[in-house]
VEXNUVO-782959 format. One record per atom (N, C-alpha, C): x, y, z; residue number from 1; atom name. Coordinates in nm, 4 decimals, decimal comma, always signed. Example, Ala and Ser with C-alpha at 12.3 -4.5 7.8 and 13.67 -1.06 7.14 Angstrom:
! residues 2
<u=+1,3190; v=-0,5690; w=+0,7800; pos=1; site=N>
<u=+1,2300; v=-0,4500; w=+0,7800; pos=1; site=CA>
<u=+1,3200; v=-0,3300; w=+0,7800; pos=1; site=C>
<u=+1,2850; v=-0,2250; w=+0,7080; pos=2; site=N>
<u=+1,3670; v=-0,1060; w=+0,7140; pos=2; site=CA>
<u=+1,2900; v=+0,0030; w=+0,7870; pos=2; site=C>
***
This chain:
! residues 77
<u=-1,1514; v=-8,6466; w=+9,0297; pos=1; site=N>
<u=-1,2476; v=-8,6968; w=+9,1544; pos=1; site=CA>
<u=-1,1904; v=-8,6052; w=+9,2977; pos=1; site=C>
<u=-1,2331; v=-8,5962; w=+9,3694; pos=2; site=N>
<u=-1,2062; v=-8,5127; w=+9,4820; pos=2; site=CA>
<u=-1,2006; v=-8,6266; w=+9,6279; pos=2; site=C>
<u=-1,0685; v=-8,6346; w=+9,6724; pos=3; site=N>
<u=-1,0369; v=-8,6923; w=+9,7542; pos=3; site=CA>
<u=-0,9764; v=-8,6323; w=+9,8841; pos=3; site=C>
<u=-1,0929; v=-8,6656; w=+9,9767; pos=4; site=N>
<u=-1,0625; v=-8,5859; w=+10,1164; pos=4; site=CA>
<u=-1,0008; v=-8,6546; w=+10,2281; pos=4; site=C>
<u=-0,9772; v=-8,6128; w=+10,3141; pos=5; site=N>
<u=-0,9376; v=-8,6752; w=+10,4225; pos=5; site=CA>
<u=-0,7990; v=-8,7785; w=+10,4146; pos=5; site=C>
<u=-0,7133; v=-8,7432; w=+10,3090; pos=6; site=N>
<u=-0,5955; v=-8,8089; w=+10,2809; pos=6; site=CA>
<u=-0,5128; v=-8,7291; w=+10,2349; pos=6; site=C>
<u=-0,3600; v=-8,7593; w=+10,2582; pos=7; site=N>
<u=-0,2496; v=-8,6693; w=+10,2447; pos=7; site=CA>
<u=-0,2119; v=-8,7181; w=+10,0870; pos=7; site=C>
<u=-0,1096; v=-8,6317; w=+10,0401; pos=8; site=N>
<u=-0,0477; v=-8,6601; w=+9,9086; pos=8; site=CA>
<u=+0,0143; v=-8,7940; w=+9,9208; pos=8; site=C>
<u=+0,0875; v=-8,8294; w=+10,0070; pos=9; site=N>
<u=+0,1411; v=-8,9703; w=+10,0142; pos=9; site=CA>
<u=+0,0758; v=-9,0910; w=+10,0257; pos=9; site=C>
<u=-0,0652; v=-9,0540; w=+10,0649; pos=10; site=N>
<u=-0,1595; v=-9,1757; w=+10,0925; pos=10; site=CA>
<u=-0,2432; v=-9,1800; w=+9,9497; pos=10; site=C>
<u=-0,2370; v=-9,0710; w=+9,9069; pos=11; site=N>
<u=-0,3406; v=-9,0768; w=+9,7915; pos=11; site=CA>
<u=-0,2602; v=-9,1119; w=+9,6558; pos=11; site=C>
<u=-0,1212; v=-9,0866; w=+9,6659; pos=12; site=N>
<u=-0,0621; v=-9,1317; w=+9,5542; pos=12; site=CA>
<u=-0,0786; v=-9,2843; w=+9,4896; pos=12; site=C>
<u=-0,0586; v=-9,3764; w=+9,5974; pos=13; site=N>
<u=-0,0788; v=-9,5151; w=+9,5822; pos=13; site=CA>
<u=-0,2183; v=-9,5630; w=+9,5235; pos=13; site=C>
<u=-0,3301; v=-9,4808; w=+9,5843; pos=14; site=N>
<u=-0,4414; v=-9,4950; w=+9,5303; pos=14; site=CA>
<u=-0,4733; v=-9,4684; w=+9,3885; pos=14; site=C>
<u=-0,3902; v=-9,3461; w=+9,3399; pos=15; site=N>
<u=-0,4312; v=-9,3077; w=+9,2028; pos=15; site=CA>
<u=-0,3611; v=-9,4180; w=+9,1271; pos=15; site=C>
<u=-0,2335; v=-9,4186; w=+9,1409; pos=16; site=N>
<u=-0,1804; v=-9,5305; w=+9,0841; pos=16; site=CA>
<u=-0,2638; v=-9,6514; w=+9,0546; pos=16; site=C>
<u=-0,3102; v=-9,7232; w=+9,1653; pos=17; site=N>
<u=-0,3439; v=-9,8331; w=+9,1541; pos=17; site=CA>
<u=-0,4968; v=-9,8273; w=+9,0454; pos=17; site=C>
<u=-0,5721; v=-9,7283; w=+9,0508; pos=18; site=N>
<u=-0,6890; v=-9,6768; w=+8,9624; pos=18; site=CA>
<u=-0,6108; v=-9,6922; w=+8,8190; pos=18; site=C>
<u=-0,5006; v=-9,6118; w=+8,8030; pos=19; site=N>
<u=-0,4371; v=-9,6235; w=+8,6497; pos=19; site=CA>
<u=-0,3858; v=-9,7583; w=+8,6154; pos=19; site=C>
<u=-0,3209; v=-9,8113; w=+8,6857; pos=20; site=N>
<u=-0,2834; v=-9,9515; w=+8,6631; pos=20; site=CA>
<u=-0,4089; v=-10,0300; w=+8,6269; pos=20; site=C>
<u=-0,5240; v=-10,0396; w=+8,7173; pos=21; site=N>
<u=-0,6405; v=-10,1130; w=+8,6826; pos=21; site=CA>
<u=-0,6709; v=-10,0769; w=+8,5460; pos=21; site=C>
<u=-0,6775; v=-9,9607; w=+8,4941; pos=22; site=N>
<u=-0,7407; v=-9,9152; w=+8,3906; pos=22; site=CA>
<u=-0,6494; v=-9,9875; w=+8,2526; pos=22; site=C>
<u=-0,5034; v=-9,9862; w=+8,2851; pos=23; site=N>
<u=-0,4186; v=-10,0321; w=+8,1685; pos=23; site=CA>
<u=-0,4263; v=-10,1997; w=+8,1587; pos=23; site=C>
<u=-0,4682; v=-10,2700; w=+8,2646; pos=24; site=N>
<u=-0,5140; v=-10,3887; w=+8,2607; pos=24; site=CA>
<u=-0,6123; v=-10,4444; w=+8,2200; pos=24; site=C>
<u=-0,7248; v=-10,3833; w=+8,1990; pos=25; site=N>
<u=-0,8438; v=-10,4043; w=+8,1851; pos=25; site=CA>
<u=-0,8796; v=-10,4303; w=+8,0284; pos=25; site=C>
<u=-0,9272; v=-10,5522; w=+7,9818; pos=26; site=N>
<u=-0,9636; v=-10,5837; w=+7,8555; pos=26; site=CA>
<u=-1,1212; v=-10,5266; w=+7,8122; pos=26; site=C>
<u=-1,1343; v=-10,4501; w=+7,7267; pos=27; site=N>
<u=-1,2790; v=-10,4139; w=+7,7019; pos=27; site=CA>
<u=-1,3196; v=-10,5069; w=+7,5569; pos=27; site=C>
<u=-1,4506; v=-10,5339; w=+7,5715; pos=28; site=N>
<u=-1,4737; v=-10,5627; w=+7,4415; pos=28; site=CA>
<u=-1,6156; v=-10,4735; w=+7,3725; pos=28; site=C>
<u=-1,6055; v=-10,4567; w=+7,2443; pos=29; site=N>
<u=-1,6956; v=-10,3971; w=+7,1921; pos=29; site=CA>
<u=-1,7351; v=-10,4382; w=+7,0342; pos=29; site=C>
<u=-1,8505; v=-10,4835; w=+7,0056; pos=30; site=N>
<u=-1,8664; v=-10,5495; w=+6,9089; pos=30; site=CA>
<u=-1,7682; v=-10,6359; w=+6,8669; pos=30; site=C>
<u=-1,7553; v=-10,7430; w=+6,9433; pos=31; site=N>
<u=-1,6470; v=-10,8410; w=+6,9397; pos=31; site=CA>
<u=-1,5080; v=-10,7979; w=+6,9111; pos=31; site=C>
<u=-1,4682; v=-10,6655; w=+6,9257; pos=32; site=N>
<u=-1,3368; v=-10,6249; w=+6,9172; pos=32; site=CA>
<u=-1,2695; v=-10,6174; w=+7,0637; pos=32; site=C>
<u=-1,1624; v=-10,6630; w=+7,0631; pos=33; site=N>
<u=-1,1261; v=-10,6640; w=+7,2179; pos=33; site=CA>
<u=-1,0072; v=-10,5144; w=+7,2021; pos=33; site=C>
<u=-1,0303; v=-10,4407; w=+7,3108; pos=34; site=N>
<u=-0,9166; v=-10,3371; w=+7,3265; pos=34; site=CA>
<u=-0,8621; v=-10,2949; w=+7,4695; pos=34; site=C>
<u=-0,7870; v=-10,2112; w=+7,5042; pos=35; site=N>
<u=-0,7497; v=-10,1675; w=+7,6425; pos=35; site=CA>
<u=-0,7348; v=-10,0045; w=+7,6145; pos=35; site=C>
<u=-0,7432; v=-9,9580; w=+7,7333; pos=36; site=N>
<u=-0,7268; v=-9,8119; w=+7,7438; pos=36; site=CA>
<u=-0,5992; v=-9,7835; w=+7,8652; pos=36; site=C>
<u=-0,5658; v=-9,6525; w=+7,8040; pos=37; site=N>
<u=-0,4883; v=-9,6043; w=+7,9628; pos=37; site=CA>
<u=-0,5598; v=-9,4764; w=+7,9842; pos=37; site=C>
<u=-0,4940; v=-9,4197; w=+8,0808; pos=38; site=N>
<u=-0,5545; v=-9,3021; w=+8,1312; pos=38; site=CA>
<u=-0,4318; v=-9,2116; w=+8,2175; pos=38; site=C>
<u=-0,4367; v=-9,0562; w=+8,1994; pos=39; site=N>
<u=-0,3216; v=-8,9839; w=+8,2741; pos=39; site=CA>
<u=-0,4247; v=-8,9289; w=+8,3594; pos=39; site=C>
<u=-0,3393; v=-8,9226; w=+8,4824; pos=40; site=N>
<u=-0,4459; v=-8,8638; w=+8,5936; pos=40; site=CA>
<u=-0,3466; v=-8,7656; w=+8,6542; pos=40; site=C>
<u=-0,3834; v=-8,6579; w=+8,7237; pos=41; site=N>
<u=-0,3076; v=-8,5626; w=+8,7933; pos=41; site=CA>
<u=-0,3686; v=-8,5418; w=+8,9534; pos=41; site=C>
<u=-0,2986; v=-8,5106; w=+9,0405; pos=42; site=N>
<u=-0,3337; v=-8,4825; w=+9,1590; pos=42; site=CA>
<u=-0,2707; v=-8,3432; w=+9,2307; pos=42; site=C>
<u=-0,3280; v=-8,2666; w=+9,3054; pos=43; site=N>
<u=-0,2902; v=-8,1561; w=+9,3624; pos=43; site=CA>
<u=-0,3478; v=-8,1555; w=+9,5110; pos=43; site=C>
<u=-0,2534; v=-8,0883; w=+9,5842; pos=44; site=N>
<u=-0,2787; v=-8,0855; w=+9,7097; pos=44; site=CA>
<u=-0,3794; v=-7,9656; w=+9,7403; pos=44; site=C>
<u=-0,4702; v=-7,9441; w=+9,8278; pos=45; site=N>
<u=-0,5526; v=-7,8340; w=+9,8437; pos=45; site=CA>
<u=-0,4999; v=-7,7421; w=+9,9614; pos=45; site=C>
<u=-0,4931; v=-7,6232; w=+9,9721; pos=46; site=N>
<u=-0,4702; v=-7,5591; w=+10,0807; pos=46; site=CA>
<u=-0,5948; v=-7,4532; w=+10,1064; pos=46; site=C>
<u=-0,6301; v=-7,4503; w=+10,2269; pos=47; site=N>
<u=-0,7509; v=-7,3638; w=+10,2620; pos=47; site=CA>
<u=-0,7486; v=-7,2109; w=+10,2050; pos=47; site=C>
<u=-0,6176; v=-7,1469; w=+10,2129; pos=48; site=N>
<u=-0,6337; v=-7,0291; w=+10,1364; pos=48; site=CA>
<u=-0,6164; v=-7,0318; w=+9,9888; pos=48; site=C>
<u=-0,6210; v=-7,1234; w=+9,9232; pos=49; site=N>
<u=-0,6547; v=-7,1406; w=+9,7651; pos=49; site=CA>
<u=-0,8088; v=-7,1357; w=+9,7261; pos=49; site=C>
<u=-0,8157; v=-7,0843; w=+9,6192; pos=50; site=N>
<u=-0,9659; v=-7,0622; w=+9,5459; pos=50; site=CA>
<u=-0,9837; v=-7,1964; w=+9,4757; pos=50; site=C>
<u=-1,1115; v=-7,2105; w=+9,4355; pos=51; site=N>
<u=-1,1451; v=-7,3363; w=+9,3815; pos=51; site=CA>
<u=-1,0688; v=-7,2981; w=+9,2339; pos=51; site=C>
<u=-1,0598; v=-7,2012; w=+9,1789; pos=52; site=N>
<u=-0,9960; v=-7,1660; w=+9,0441; pos=52; site=CA>
<u=-0,8467; v=-7,1890; w=+9,0738; pos=52; site=C>
<u=-0,7971; v=-7,1541; w=+9,1472; pos=53; site=N>
<u=-0,6574; v=-7,1881; w=+9,1827; pos=53; site=CA>
<u=-0,6127; v=-7,3355; w=+9,2070; pos=53; site=C>
<u=-0,7187; v=-7,4050; w=+9,2685; pos=54; site=N>
<u=-0,7009; v=-7,5601; w=+9,2970; pos=54; site=CA>
<u=-0,6984; v=-7,6389; w=+9,1369; pos=54; site=C>
<u=-0,7877; v=-7,5770; w=+9,0676; pos=55; site=N>
<u=-0,8218; v=-7,6462; w=+8,9295; pos=55; site=CA>
<u=-0,7261; v=-7,6156; w=+8,8300; pos=55; site=C>
<u=-0,6890; v=-7,5083; w=+8,8429; pos=56; site=N>
<u=-0,5125; v=-7,4560; w=+8,7630; pos=56; site=CA>
<u=-0,4471; v=-7,5343; w=+8,7880; pos=56; site=C>
<u=-0,4081; v=-7,5613; w=+8,9350; pos=57; site=N>
<u=-0,3003; v=-7,6413; w=+8,9740; pos=57; site=CA>
<u=-0,3082; v=-7,8087; w=+8,9298; pos=57; site=C>
<u=-0,4301; v=-7,8604; w=+8,9457; pos=58; site=N>
<u=-0,4512; v=-7,9882; w=+8,8671; pos=58; site=CA>
<u=-0,4486; v=-7,9810; w=+8,7293; pos=58; site=C>
<u=-0,5008; v=-7,8875; w=+8,6650; pos=59; site=N>
<u=-0,4619; v=-7,8966; w=+8,5381; pos=59; site=CA>
<u=-0,3668; v=-7,8909; w=+8,4747; pos=59; site=C>
<u=-0,2570; v=-7,7916; w=+8,5441; pos=60; site=N>
<u=-0,0704; v=-7,7893; w=+8,4867; pos=60; site=CA>
<u=-0,0458; v=-7,9324; w=+8,5085; pos=60; site=C>
<u=-0,0769; v=-8,0288; w=+8,6117; pos=61; site=N>
<u=-0,0395; v=-8,1548; w=+8,6489; pos=61; site=CA>
<u=-0,0551; v=-8,2309; w=+8,5428; pos=61; site=C>
<u=-0,1786; v=-8,2176; w=+8,5083; pos=62; site=N>
<u=-0,2432; v=-8,3150; w=+8,4080; pos=62; site=CA>
<u=-0,1556; v=-8,2965; w=+8,2912; pos=62; site=C>
<u=-0,1455; v=-8,1757; w=+8,2206; pos=63; site=N>
<u=-0,0608; v=-8,1287; w=+8,1093; pos=63; site=CA>
<u=+0,0866; v=-8,2038; w=+8,1212; pos=63; site=C>
<u=+0,1545; v=-8,2098; w=+8,2431; pos=64; site=N>
<u=+0,2869; v=-8,2778; w=+8,2530; pos=64; site=CA>
<u=+0,2517; v=-8,4130; w=+8,2503; pos=64; site=C>
<u=+0,1449; v=-8,4625; w=+8,2955; pos=65; site=N>
<u=+0,1103; v=-8,6000; w=+8,2685; pos=65; site=CA>
<u=+0,1098; v=-8,6699; w=+8,1264; pos=65; site=C>
<u=+0,0395; v=-8,5920; w=+8,0542; pos=66; site=N>
<u=+0,0438; v=-8,6022; w=+7,9052; pos=66; site=CA>
<u=+0,1527; v=-8,5779; w=+7,8251; pos=66; site=C>
<u=+0,2126; v=-8,4670; w=+7,8678; pos=67; site=N>
<u=+0,3495; v=-8,4306; w=+7,7883; pos=67; site=CA>
<u=+0,4415; v=-8,5365; w=+7,7941; pos=67; site=C>
<u=+0,4572; v=-8,6206; w=+7,9285; pos=68; site=N>
<u=+0,5750; v=-8,6930; w=+7,9376; pos=68; site=CA>
<u=+0,5292; v=-8,8271; w=+7,8491; pos=68; site=C>
<u=+0,4325; v=-8,8886; w=+7,8740; pos=69; site=N>
<u=+0,4004; v=-8,9952; w=+7,7763; pos=69; site=CA>
<u=+0,2496; v=-9,0511; w=+7,8507; pos=69; site=C>
<u=+0,2044; v=-9,1006; w=+7,8052; pos=70; site=N>
<u=+0,0310; v=-9,1641; w=+7,8035; pos=70; site=CA>
<u=+0,0392; v=-9,2480; w=+7,9336; pos=70; site=C>
<u=-0,0558; v=-9,2733; w=+7,9927; pos=71; site=N>
<u=-0,0690; v=-9,3814; w=+8,0903; pos=71; site=CA>
<u=+0,0091; v=-9,3164; w=+8,2067; pos=71; site=C>
<u=+0,0152; v=-9,1716; w=+8,2400; pos=72; site=N>
<u=+0,0894; v=-9,1314; w=+8,3725; pos=72; site=CA>
<u=+0,0227; v=-9,0618; w=+8,4686; pos=72; site=C>
<u=+0,0911; v=-9,0472; w=+8,5749; pos=73; site=N>
<u=+0,0198; v=-8,9911; w=+8,6859; pos=73; site=CA>
<u=+0,1174; v=-8,8746; w=+8,7122; pos=73; site=C>
<u=+0,0486; v=-8,7350; w=+8,7618; pos=74; site=N>
<u=+0,1508; v=-8,6078; w=+8,7764; pos=74; site=CA>
<u=+0,1186; v=-8,5812; w=+8,8970; pos=74; site=C>
<u=+0,2019; v=-8,5072; w=+8,9930; pos=75; site=N>
<u=+0,1345; v=-8,4707; w=+9,1221; pos=75; site=CA>
<u=+0,2003; v=-8,3057; w=+9,1183; pos=75; site=C>
<u=+0,1140; v=-8,2082; w=+9,1676; pos=76; site=N>
<u=+0,1414; v=-8,0918; w=+9,1652; pos=76; site=CA>
<u=+0,1294; v=-8,0560; w=+9,3475; pos=76; site=C>
<u=+0,2235; v=-7,9917; w=+9,3860; pos=77; site=N>
<u=+0,1942; v=-7,9321; w=+9,5040; pos=77; site=CA>
<u=+0,2384; v=-7,7829; w=+9,5369; pos=77; site=C>
***
């Protein structure tokens, strides 16, 4: 997701709300109930960064989130 016009401090609670909502939702498939969790990452984009650098930064943050525990969010700056 690309979130423009927001600072990292503004965007963190937004991303945490999405992560929390995923974990609270009860899904039903073929009569079976289940829940899901999600790991998210976020990075600050600087004008001097290339798209590749930005994606690499956010990808590294996602690996950190997944390495710590599932259902986590990680921030790269």
